[in-house]
N, C-alpha and C positions, 0 to 999 in steps of 0.2 A: 743529633743535638742532645746536650745534657740540659736537665731542668732542675730548678731549685724552687723552694717555697719562698714567696715574697712576704716574709714575716707573718704577722697576724692577719694579713689579708687572706691567707690560704691559697692565693693564686699561684699556680705552677707556671713559672716564667723561664724562658730559655736563658741559659748562662750568658749567651751573647745576645744583646738587644740591639735594635737598629736605632741610632740616634740621628735626628735630622737637624741638629745644630752643629756646633763646633766650627772649625775652619771651612768645612765643605758645605754645610747646610743643604744636604741632599743634592749636591752638585750645582746649586745656584751660584756659589762663589767662584766656581771654575768654569762657568759658561755652558753648563750642560742644559740640554733641552728638557722640556717637561716629559717627553717620552722616555728620555734616558733616566730621569728621576723615577718614573713609574717602574722602569726595569729593575732598579735597585730594590724597590719595595717588593716586587714579585720574586726577585732572587732571594731576598730575606725569607719570605714565606716558604719558598721551595727548600731552603736550608734548614727549616724547622724553627726559625726565629719567630716568636709569637708576641714579643713585647716591643712596641713601637712608641718611641718617645719623641715628642715635639713640643712646640711652644709658639704663641703668637709673636714672640720676639725673633723667630727664625725666618724672616722674610715671608715667603709664601709657602712655607713647609707644611702648615696645617692643610692648606688647600690642595697642594700636590699630593699629600698623603691621602686625603679624602677621595680625590679623583682616582688614585691608584688602587684604592680598595673597593671601588664600585664592583658589585657582583661577587665579592669574596664573602663567604658566610661569616657573620659577626662572631661566631664562637671560635674562629680560627686565629683570632688575634686579640691582644690586650692593648688598649689605647691609654697612653699616659701623656697628658698635656699639662699646661701650666697656667696659672694666673700671674701675669707680670705686673707688679705694682708700678714699675717704671713707665708703663704705657697709659697711666691714668693721672689725673691732676693730683698735686701734692696733698690737697685737702679733700680728696674724693672719699665718699662713704661707701656703704655696702652695695648701692645700686651699680657702682662701677664694676664690682666683682661680677654681679649678675649679668651685666651687659657683655662683658668680655667672655664669660662662659657661654652665653648664647651665640656669640660670634664663632667661638671654637666649635660648638656643636654643629653649626651650619656649615662651616668650612670642612669639617671632618665627616659630614654627611651621616651623622649618627644621633641617637637620642640620649646617649649616656656616655660618660667618660669613666673608664675603669679606675684610673688614678689621676687625681688633679693635685698638682703640687704648686705651692707658692714658689715663685721663680726668683732666684738670686737675691736672697734676703741677707742684708748686712747686719752685723750684730747690733749696731746702734739704731737700726730701723725695725728690728724684730717686734718690739713691744707695740709700736704704733700700728704696724701692718696687721698683727693678729687682733688687736682690739678693734680695728675698723672693719676688717673683712671676714673674720672667722665666723661671726654669726650668719653671714650670707652663705658661706661655704657649708655650714651645718644644715641650713634650710635646703640648699640644693641637694645635699646628700639625702635628706628626708624625702625629697621629691623624686628621688631615683635618678637624678641627672649626673650624680657623682657616686661612684662606688666607695672609693677610699681617698683620704686626704693626706698629702705629704708636703715636704718643704725641701728646697734646694739652697745650697750655699753660694756665695760669690767666690769663684775660683781665684780671681786675681788678687783679692785683698784680704780674704779671710783664710789664709793658708794654715792657720792653727785651729780652725774649725770652732771658733768661739760661739758662733750663732747656733751650730748644731748641739753643742753642749747645753745651751739654754733651752733649746726646743726639746731635747730628750729629757731634761729634768722635769719639764712641764708635762711631758707624755701626752701631747695632743695629737700626735701624728702617727699614721700607720706606716709611712715610708719616708725616706729622705734620700737625697742625692749628694754624694761627696766626691771631692777630688782625691784620688788615691792611686798610688803606684810606686814604682821603685824610687822615684825622685821626690815623693811626698808620702811618707809612711806614717805620719803622725796620728792619723785616724785610729791606728791600732792601740794607742795609749789610753784614750778615754772614750772616744766616740763609739768604736766597735763594741767594747764591753757594755756600754750603756744600751746600745741597740740590741745586743743579745739578751740582756736582762729584761728588756721591755718587749722583746719579740717584734722589733721594727724592721721592715724590709729595707734593703740597701741597694740603691742604684749607684754604680761607680762610673764616674766620668773622667776622661783624660788620662788613662793609664799609659798612653803613648803620646798623644797630642803633638806638640811641636818641638819635642826634644829627643824622642827615640824612634823617629820614623826611618832614619838611615844611619849607617855607621858614621858617616862624615858629620851629620848633624849632632850625633851623640858625642863625638870627639870634641867638637867645638863647644858644646854646652858643658861637658865635664871639665874641659880645660879652663873655661871661665870660672867654674866653681873652685878649682884649685887655685887660680890666680886671686880669687877673693878670700882665700883662706877658709873656705867652707868644707873642703875635702882635703885630706892628707893622704893622697895616693900618687903614684907616678903618672905622668902624662899618658893618656890612653892611646892605644893603637886602633886604627880602623879595622884591623883584622879581628879584634876582640875588645870592643870599646868598654864593656862592663867588667872586663877582667875575669870572665868565667873560667878561664884556664886554671885559676887558683883552686877550683874545686871540681871541675869537670872538663869538658872540651871547649876550646875557644869557639866563639860564634859571632858572626855578623848579623844573624837573624834576631834582631832586637825586639821586633814585635812579638815573636814567639815567647821570648823570655818575659817581656813586659806584661802580656795578657795572662800568661800562666802565673806570674807572681800575684797579680791582682785577684785572680780566681782562687788562689790557694787559701785565702782567709775564710773561715767558715761563716763569718757574718755577712759576706757578700752574696747577694741574691742574683744580680745580673750586672754585666759590664756593657756599656754602650759603645758601639762602634759607629763612627760617622764617616760616610763616604758618598761619592757620586758615581762610583764605579763598581759594578757587580763583581768583577774579577777580584778587586781589592777586598771586597766583603768576603768572598769565598776563601781567599787566602787567609784572612784573619780568623775565620771560623775553623779552618784546618789547623791553624796554629794552636788554637785553644783545645781542640778535640783530639789532637794527636798525642797528647801525653801531659805529664805534670812535671814540675820541678822537684828535685830530690830535697830531702831535709837539709843536706849539706849546702845545696845551692841557695835555698831560702835563707839559711842562717848566714851565708856569706853576703847576700844582698842586703839583709837587714843590718848586719854589722858594718858594712862598708858605706851604705847610703842612707841609713836610718835616721840620721840627724838632719837631713835636708828638709826644707819646706818650700819647694819650688812650685811655681804657679802656672807653668806652661807644659 
């Protein structure tokens, strides 16, 4: 496994992190048993993955993760969970933050969270959420219940990362989570330079998600972009959906290209992979660790797809 520094936290995190949300939610969305979810967590640790990301919003993911980690030395992993404002009353105050944090600690069977991030904060909700809950977060940090504080964006609606720009300008956070990949590269324009200037750790979500899992899926998605007038390229082929033959060899292995693209930016600390299948996780880790994209490949992908702002 490769490791990078999570910004000013100083934590050394695996380049591939285990995400327990997304379409799979640690296998809960696909009918996997609790034992199968535990097997994914154990496989992650065996592969050298040490950053485990979860949230109260991901069904029973916190509880499953806590159960899977029973007996594992606490220094073998870094826990990142979230405070979800959508799970409390609209007029809730700081006590709601504290109550949700205590629930997370109980479910995860630990007495501290390494990284606690505000979950899915929309630009128009940012000010209210920070004013109401941040004092409680700082108190929890002083009490040793939280190591570092971060924030995550809304993938579906804030495709231009407006909230993260506001948050980075205020410089309140040690980390953030951003949607970034071949089909949404806009973080490179403002968000990543600000993160690097302030030494903020970056979690990447969704570099593959529901668009680049298979050649057929990618062809359908890219064809839609062409029909909408968002891309000016020929209709792609399932033998080489991204058109990599323009600069290297044609490939159907889209996850390899997608993860390597996301990993290439120096601002990125870790990329989250969500799955309910240990073999799928191993395949993705192999994709990341077996090589890098060339400068010509990176330049081609940026030139061809860099104007997109896709949310899936």
